[in-house]
C-alpha positions as CSV (number, residue, x, y, z in Angstrom):
1,M,-99.6,-1.2,133.0
2,D,-102.4,-1.2,130.4
3,E,-102.5,-4.1,127.9
4,Q,-101.2,-2.0,125.0
5,T,-98.2,-0.9,127.0
6,A,-97.6,-4.4,128.2
7,L,-97.6,-5.7,124.6
8,K,-94.9,-3.1,123.7
9,G,-92.9,-4.4,126.7
10,L,-93.3,-8.0,125.7
11,I,-92.2,-7.3,122.1
12,L,-89.2,-5.2,123.2
13,R,-88.1,-7.9,125.7
14,R,-88.0,-10.4,122.8
15,F,-86.4,-7.9,120.5
16,F,-83.5,-7.2,122.9
17,S,-83.1,-10.9,123.6
18,C,-83.0,-11.9,119.9
19,F,-80.6,-9.2,118.8
20,H,-78.4,-8.7,121.9
21,S,-75.4,-10.2,120.2
22,V,-75.4,-7.7,117.3
23,D,-73.4,-4.6,117.9
24,Y,-71.4,-2.1,115.9
25,H,-68.3,-0.3,117.3
26,G,-69.3,-2.2,120.5
27,A,-72.8,-0.5,120.7
28,S,-76.0,-2.4,120.6
29,I,-78.0,-1.9,117.4
30,G,-81.1,-3.1,119.2
31,K,-80.9,-0.2,121.6
32,Y,-80.6,2.2,118.7
33,Y,-83.4,0.7,116.6
34,Y,-85.9,-0.1,119.3
35,N,-88.2,2.9,119.0
36,Q,-88.4,2.7,115.2
37,F,-88.9,-1.0,115.5
38,L,-91.9,-0.6,117.8
39,Y,-93.5,1.9,115.4
40,H,-93.0,-0.5,112.6
41,V,-94.3,-3.6,114.4
42,L,-97.3,-1.9,116.0
43,G,-98.5,-0.8,112.6
44,Q,-99.1,-4.5,111.9
45,W,-99.6,-6.2,115.2
46,D,-102.5,-4.9,117.2
47,L,-103.7,-6.5,120.4
48,T,-106.1,-8.9,118.7
49,H,-103.5,-10.1,116.2
50,A,-100.9,-10.5,118.9
51,K,-103.2,-12.5,121.1
52,E,-104.1,-14.9,118.3
53,N,-100.6,-15.3,116.7
54,L,-97.8,-14.7,119.2
55,P,-96.8,-18.1,120.8
56,Y,-95.5,-16.3,123.8
57,W,-98.5,-14.0,124.4
58,H,-99.1,-15.7,127.8
59,E,-95.9,-14.0,129.0
60,I,-97.8,-10.7,129.1
61,N,-99.4,-11.9,132.3
62,E,-95.9,-11.8,133.9
63,M,-95.3,-8.2,133.0
64,K,-95.0,-6.1,136.2
65,D,-94.1,-2.4,136.4
66,S,-91.1,-3.0,138.7
67,D,-89.6,-5.5,136.2
68,V,-89.2,-3.1,133.3
69,Y,-85.7,-2.1,134.2
70,Q,-84.3,-5.6,134.5
71,W,-85.8,-6.5,131.2
72,I,-84.8,-3.7,128.9
73,D,-81.9,-1.8,130.6
74,E,-78.8,-2.5,132.7
75,P,-76.1,-0.7,134.7
76,Y,-73.9,1.6,132.8
77,P,-70.1,1.1,133.5
78,Y,-67.8,4.0,132.9
79,D,-64.4,5.3,133.7
80,P,-63.3,8.7,135.0
81,H,-62.2,11.2,132.2
82,P,-61.0,14.3,134.2
83,G,-60.3,17.1,131.9
84,G,-62.1,15.5,128.9
85,L,-64.2,17.6,126.5
86,I,-68.0,17.6,126.8
87,L,-69.7,16.5,123.6
88,M,-73.2,17.8,123.5
89,R,-76.2,18.5,121.3
90,G,-75.9,21.9,119.7
91,G,-78.9,23.3,121.5
92,F,-77.0,23.2,124.8
93,G,-74.5,25.8,123.6
94,D,-76.2,28.8,125.2
95,I,-76.3,27.4,128.7
96,A,-73.0,25.6,128.4
97,S,-71.2,28.9,127.7
98,L,-72.5,30.2,131.0
99,Y,-70.7,27.6,133.1
100,L,-67.9,26.1,130.9
101,P,-65.1,27.8,129.0
102,K,-65.6,27.3,125.2
103,E,-62.5,25.1,125.0
104,R,-64.2,22.6,127.3
105,F,-67.1,21.6,125.0
106,I,-67.9,20.5,121.5
107,L,-71.3,21.2,120.0
108,L,-72.8,18.6,117.6
109,S,-75.8,19.3,115.4
110,P,-77.9,16.8,113.3
111,N,-77.9,19.0,110.2
112,Q,-76.7,22.3,108.6
113,A,-79.9,24.1,109.5
114,E,-79.2,23.8,113.2
115,V,-75.5,24.8,112.7
116,D,-76.7,27.9,110.8
117,L,-79.1,28.8,113.5
118,I,-76.4,28.5,116.2
119,K,-74.1,30.7,114.0
120,L,-76.9,33.3,113.8
121,N,-77.8,33.4,117.5
122,R,-74.3,32.7,118.9
123,P,-71.6,33.6,116.4
124,D,-69.0,33.1,119.2
125,L,-69.8,29.3,119.4
126,T,-68.8,26.6,116.9
127,A,-71.1,23.7,116.1
128,H,-70.1,20.6,114.1
129,N,-72.5,19.1,111.6
130,I,-72.6,15.3,112.0
131,E,-73.4,15.1,108.2
132,N,-69.8,16.2,107.5
133,Y,-68.5,13.0,109.1
134,Y,-70.7,10.7,107.0
135,R,-68.9,8.1,104.9
136,E,-70.3,5.2,102.9
137,N,-69.3,1.8,104.3
138,P,-70.9,-1.0,102.3
139,T,-68.7,-3.7,103.8
140,A,-69.9,-2.9,107.3
141,V,-73.5,-2.7,106.1
142,E,-73.2,-6.2,104.5
143,A,-71.6,-7.7,107.6
144,L,-74.4,-6.4,109.9
145,N,-77.1,-7.6,107.4
146,Q,-75.6,-11.1,107.5
147,Q,-75.7,-11.2,111.3
148,I,-79.2,-10.0,111.4
149,A,-80.3,-12.5,108.7
150,A,-78.8,-15.4,110.6
151,I,-80.7,-14.4,113.7
152,I,-84.0,-14.1,111.8
153,Q,-83.4,-17.5,110.2
154,N,-82.9,-19.1,113.6
155,Q,-86.3,-17.6,114.6
156,K,-88.1,-18.9,111.5
157,D,-90.9,-20.4,113.6
158,D,-91.6,-17.0,115.2
159,P,-94.3,-15.1,113.2
160,L,-92.8,-11.8,114.1
161,F,-89.0,-12.2,114.6
162,G,-88.6,-14.9,112.0
163,S,-90.4,-13.1,109.1
164,T,-88.7,-12.1,105.8
165,E,-90.6,-8.8,106.1
166,L,-88.6,-8.0,109.3
167,L,-85.4,-8.8,107.5
168,E,-86.3,-6.4,104.7
169,W,-87.1,-3.7,107.2
170,F,-83.7,-4.1,108.9
171,K,-81.9,-4.0,105.5
172,K,-83.5,-0.6,104.9
173,Q,-82.2,0.7,108.3
174,T,-78.7,-0.7,108.3
175,P,-77.0,1.9,106.1
176,E,-78.2,4.6,108.4
177,I,-76.9,3.0,111.6
178,V,-73.5,2.4,110.0
179,R,-73.2,5.9,108.7
180,V,-74.2,7.5,112.1
181,F,-72.2,5.2,114.3
182,D,-69.1,5.6,112.1
183,A,-69.5,9.4,112.3
184,V,-69.8,9.4,116.1
185,Q,-67.0,6.9,116.5
186,E,-64.8,9.2,114.4
187,L,-65.6,12.2,116.7
188,F,-64.7,10.1,119.8
189,H,-61.4,9.1,118.0
190,N,-60.5,12.7,117.1
191,F,-61.3,14.4,120.4
192,H,-60.6,13.5,124.1
193,I,-64.2,13.2,125.1
194,G,-64.9,13.1,128.9
195,A,-68.7,13.1,128.9
196,V,-71.7,13.3,126.6
197,L,-74.9,15.4,127.0
198,T,-78.0,14.6,124.9
199,I,-81.7,15.5,124.8
200,S,-83.1,12.0,124.3
201,S,-82.6,8.2,124.3
202,I,-84.6,7.7,121.1
203,V,-83.7,10.6,118.8
204,W,-81.2,9.1,116.3
205,M,-78.1,11.2,116.8
206,D,-78.5,11.5,120.5
207,S,-79.1,7.7,120.8
208,A,-75.9,7.0,118.9
209,L,-74.0,9.4,121.1
210,N,-75.2,7.6,124.2
211,L,-74.5,4.2,122.9
212,I,-71.0,4.9,121.5
213,A,-70.2,6.6,124.8
214,R,-71.3,3.5,126.6
215,A,-69.1,1.3,124.4
216,N,-66.1,3.5,125.1
217,R,-66.9,3.6,128.9
218,I,-67.5,7.3,128.8
219,P,-70.4,8.7,130.9
220,S,-73.4,10.3,129.3
221,L,-76.3,12.3,130.5
222,T,-79.7,12.7,128.8
223,L,-82.1,15.4,129.8
224,Q,-85.9,15.2,130.3
225,H,-87.5,17.1,127.4
226,G,-91.2,17.1,128.2
227,L,-93.7,15.6,130.6
228,I,-93.2,11.9,131.3
229,F,-96.3,9.7,131.5
230,D,-97.2,6.0,131.3
231,R,-98.5,6.0,127.8
232,D,-95.1,6.9,126.5
233,L,-93.2,4.5,128.8
234,F,-90.9,3.2,126.1
235,C,-90.1,6.7,124.8
236,H,-88.4,7.2,128.2
237,T,-87.0,3.7,128.8
238,P,-84.4,2.3,128.4
239,I,-82.4,5.3,129.5
240,N,-79.3,4.2,127.5
241,A,-77.3,7.1,129.1
242,T,-75.5,6.8,132.4
243,K,-78.2,9.1,134.0
244,K,-81.5,10.7,133.1
245,M,-81.6,14.3,134.4
246,V,-85.2,14.9,135.4
247,W,-87.1,18.0,136.3
248,G,-88.6,17.0,139.7
249,N,-89.0,14.3,142.3
250,A,-92.3,13.1,140.6
251,N,-90.2,12.1,137.6
252,R,-87.6,10.3,139.7
253,E,-90.4,8.4,141.5
254,W,-91.9,7.5,138.1
255,Y,-88.6,5.8,137.1
256,Q,-88.4,4.0,140.4
257,K,-91.9,2.6,139.9
258,Y,-90.5,0.8,136.9
259,G,-87.5,-0.6,138.8
260,F,-84.9,1.9,137.8
261,P,-82.3,2.3,140.6
262,E,-82.0,5.8,142.1
263,S,-78.5,6.0,140.7
264,R,-79.9,6.2,137.1
265,T,-81.7,9.5,137.7
266,S,-80.8,13.0,139.1
267,V,-83.3,15.7,139.9
268,I,-82.0,19.0,138.6
269,G,-85.1,21.0,137.4
270,S,-85.5,22.1,133.8
271,P,-82.7,24.2,132.2
272,R,-85.1,25.5,129.6
273,F,-87.2,27.1,132.3
274,D,-84.2,29.0,133.7
275,T,-84.7,31.9,131.2
276,I,-88.1,32.6,132.7
277,F,-86.3,33.8,135.8
278,N,-83.1,35.2,134.2
279,R,-84.4,37.3,131.3
280,K,-86.7,40.2,130.9
281,W,-89.8,39.4,128.9
282,C,-92.0,41.9,127.1
283,G,-94.9,42.2,129.7
284,K,-98.5,43.3,129.2
285,E,-98.1,46.8,127.7
286,K,-95.7,45.7,125.0
287,L,-97.6,42.5,124.2
288,H,-100.8,44.6,123.7
289,Q,-98.8,46.8,121.3
290,I,-97.4,43.8,119.4
291,L,-100.9,42.4,119.0
292,G,-102.4,45.9,118.2
293,I,-105.2,45.5,120.8
294,E,-106.7,47.8,123.4
295,P,-105.0,47.9,126.9
296,A,-108.3,46.8,128.5
297,Q,-108.5,43.6,126.6
298,K,-107.6,40.4,128.5
299,I,-105.3,37.9,126.8
300,M,-105.6,34.1,126.8
301,V,-102.7,32.0,125.5
302,Y,-103.5,28.6,124.1
303,A,-100.6,26.2,123.6
304,T,-101.5,23.7,120.9
305,G,-100.3,20.2,120.4
306,T,-101.7,17.4,118.2
307,E,-105.4,17.9,118.9
308,M,-106.5,20.4,116.3
309,S,-109.7,18.6,115.3
310,T,-111.0,18.0,118.8
311,I,-109.7,20.6,121.3
312,V,-109.5,23.7,119.1
313,P,-113.2,23.8,118.2
314,I,-114.1,23.5,122.0
315,I,-111.8,26.4,122.8
316,L,-112.9,28.7,119.9
317,N,-116.6,28.0,120.7
318,G,-116.1,28.7,124.4
319,L,-114.1,31.9,124.1
320,A,-115.5,33.6,121.0
321,A,-118.5,34.9,122.9
322,I,-116.5,36.6,125.7
323,P,-116.2,40.3,125.0
324,D,-112.8,41.9,125.4
325,L,-110.9,38.6,125.4
326,F,-108.1,38.2,122.9
327,L,-106.8,34.6,122.1
328,I,-103.3,33.8,121.1
329,L,-102.9,30.3,119.5
330,S,-99.2,29.5,120.1
331,L,-98.4,26.6,117.8
332,H,-96.2,23.7,118.7
333,P,-92.9,23.7,116.6
334,S,-94.1,20.6,114.7
335,E,-97.2,22.4,113.5
336,T,-95.6,25.1,111.5
337,P,-96.4,23.3,108.2
338,I,-100.1,23.3,109.0
339,I,-100.5,26.9,110.2
340,S,-102.9,27.5,107.3
341,Q,-105.3,25.0,108.8
342,Y,-105.3,26.8,112.1
343,Q,-105.9,30.1,110.2
344,Q,-108.9,28.6,108.4
345,L,-110.3,27.4,111.7
346,T,-110.1,30.8,113.2
347,A,-111.1,32.8,110.1
348,G,-114.3,34.1,111.7
349,Y,-112.8,34.8,115.1
350,F,-111.4,38.4,114.9
351,N,-110.1,38.6,118.5
352,C,-107.6,35.9,117.8
353,K,-104.1,35.5,116.4
354,V,-102.4,32.3,115.2
355,V,-98.7,32.5,116.1
356,R,-96.2,30.1,114.5
357,F,-93.2,28.9,116.5
358,G,-90.7,31.8,116.8
359,Q,-93.0,34.5,115.6
360,I,-93.8,35.7,119.2
361,S,-91.8,34.0,121.9
362,L,-94.1,31.8,124.1
363,Y,-92.5,33.5,127.1
364,D,-93.2,36.9,125.8
365,S,-96.8,35.8,125.3
366,L,-97.1,34.4,128.8
367,S,-95.4,37.4,130.4
368,G,-98.2,39.6,129.1
369,A,-101.2,37.2,129.3
370,D,-103.9,36.9,131.9
371,F,-104.9,33.3,131.4
372,F,-103.6,30.1,129.9
373,V,-105.4,27.1,128.3
374,T,-104.2,23.8,126.8
375,H,-105.0,20.1,126.5
376,C,-101.9,18.5,128.0
377,S,-98.9,20.6,126.8
378,T,-95.8,20.9,128.9
379,A,-96.3,24.7,128.4
380,A,-98.8,24.5,131.3
381,L,-95.8,24.2,133.6
382,E,-94.3,27.3,132.0
383,A,-97.6,29.2,132.4
384,M,-97.5,28.2,136.1
385,L,-94.1,29.7,136.5
386,F,-95.5,33.0,135.1
387,K,-98.3,32.6,137.8
388,L,-101.1,32.4,135.3
389,P,-104.4,30.6,136.0
390,V,-104.2,27.4,134.0
391,I,-107.2,25.8,132.3
392,T,-107.1,22.3,130.7
393,V,-109.6,21.1,128.2
394,E,-110.1,17.4,128.8
395,P,-113.3,16.3,127.1
396,S,-112.9,12.6,128.1
397,S,-110.6,10.3,130.0
398,S,-107.2,10.4,128.2
399,T,-104.0,8.5,128.1
400,C,-102.2,11.8,128.0
401,F,-100.9,13.6,131.0
402,S,-103.8,15.0,132.9
403,Y,-103.2,18.2,134.9
404,G,-106.9,18.0,136.0
405,D,-106.4,14.6,137.6
406,L,-103.6,16.0,139.7
407,G,-105.5,19.0,140.8
408,A,-103.1,21.4,139.0
409,S,-105.5,23.0,136.6
410,I,-109.1,24.1,136.3
411,R,-110.4,21.2,134.2
412,V,-113.3,21.7,131.7
413,S,-114.8,19.2,129.3
414,N,-116.8,21.4,126.8
415,S,-117.3,24.9,125.4
416,D,-119.9,25.9,127.9
417,E,-117.8,25.0,130.9
418,L,-114.8,26.9,129.4
419,N,-116.9,30.0,128.9
420,Q,-118.2,29.9,132.5
421,V,-114.7,29.4,134.0
422,V,-113.1,32.2,132.0
423,S,-116.0,34.6,132.7
424,R,-115.6,33.9,136.4
425,L,-111.8,34.3,136.2
426,I,-112.3,37.7,134.7
427,G,-114.9,38.9,137.2
428,D,-113.8,37.2,140.5
429,A,-110.4,38.1,141.9
430,T,-110.6,35.5,144.7
431,Y,-111.3,32.7,142.2
432,R,-108.5,33.9,140.1
433,A,-106.0,33.9,143.0
434,N,-107.2,30.4,144.1
435,A,-106.5,29.1,140.5
436,V,-102.9,30.1,141.0
437,T,-102.6,28.7,144.5
438,Q,-104.0,25.3,143.6
439,Y,-101.0,24.2,141.5
440,Q,-98.2,25.2,143.8
441,K,-97.8,21.8,145.4
442,F,-97.9,20.1,142.0
443,L,-95.4,22.5,140.6
444,S,-92.8,21.9,143.4
445,H,-93.2,18.1,142.9
446,Y,-92.7,18.2,139.1
447,C,-89.9,20.8,138.7
448,I,-87.5,22.9,140.7
449,P,-88.7,26.5,140.0
450,D,-85.6,28.4,141.0
451,G,-83.9,29.3,137.7
452,T,-80.6,27.5,138.5
453,A,-81.2,24.1,136.8
454,S,-78.5,24.8,134.2
455,K,-75.9,25.2,137.0
456,R,-77.0,21.9,138.5
457,L,-76.8,20.2,135.1
458,F,-73.2,21.2,134.4
459,E,-72.2,20.3,138.0
460,Q,-73.5,16.8,137.2
461,V,-71.5,16.8,133.9
462,E,-68.3,17.8,135.7
463,H,-69.1,15.1,138.4
464,V,-69.4,12.2,135.9
465,C,-66.3,13.4,134.1
466,N,-64.2,13.2,137.3
467,T,-65.6,10.0,138.8
468,G,-65.7,6.4,137.6
469,G,-67.7,3.3,138.4
470,S,-71.0,1.7,137.6
471,A,-74.4,3.5,137.9
């Protein structure tokens, strides 16, 4: 692993070691806090500062990929809960209802906005808002703060873990963990829960569900959300849940590289991709009508990410000069607040439309498009499932996931190369066909493209409900 990732691992190992004895409702607060803690610490401790000031810096030389599991995770013991209810994140409601009767599951949402959205889209399903279970508990907050303060006092010679600044940071976080853990524990007390299904090990509500389930010896599953790569090692580890449901064998191999036993992962494909195969999308003719463009125009879909200042100018400069090509900028959900910035960037490009999340479905766009371009978005996999030629703009070596390195995309580094590639795709049918052929091996290794991942997911849920043991 690179030095920056190794530093994160070194700090996390110390963090878990220092605070392993502090729990609430039997759940480790360290496993709940760890991602927020890393963000906090790395804002102050860069590599140079760490090398000069951490007395255990030399331990970084001992960091090996295969040791990650034994340092920051552990087996997950659980008991069988046949007939128990499945407690899951609200977003799973649509696919759960395909395979489970409504009386078999409970949907939990992090806020009223998600509850309202579920009511709008699926009025037949009921979602609980975790905020309705919040209660103030100052006694528990104070007790936790005292435990944490004692540990930090014992570490007073450590410039990181013995600092008063760290204690103040913890005190700001403690009311949240008490509020969320109390709410989840109340749900477990009120309902006969047989298994938990979440989207992440680091998102606050999902993390609490995983950890409280573990404390109650209830199995939990967490689902791969996007592409997994080394730069974000500690966004994907520790797993915290009984198992991580991954999209393809490549992702299982990734976990095994870091020492995770095979029993902690299952390959099921991506449930979110199932709708590509199981629903009718608008297609070329209707997409042209929606966009108000001529039938002869080719359509390029660009799935954005967090690279507006670097990648967008390359794409706009490379495509603007190609006649009869229309560009759809499909914004990432997190970019809705900055849509005006994209509109300013594209103000002089008339064959272009900036599409906020939900305005035109990504799958409707892909179903009617001719080509797809991105930097490193997961949407490239979805474009492959629609059999579109995939171009990635990778101007320099990157710590992001590289489709180009894996031979899954046509990689370009600048506007001129992009212009040449798209012009050739438009005019050369053989080149276009080869662009689709080249990623088939990659696709089969990174996901199961058969449209039945949801079925496999709920088979796994039923399986862990009905069996007991230690993963």
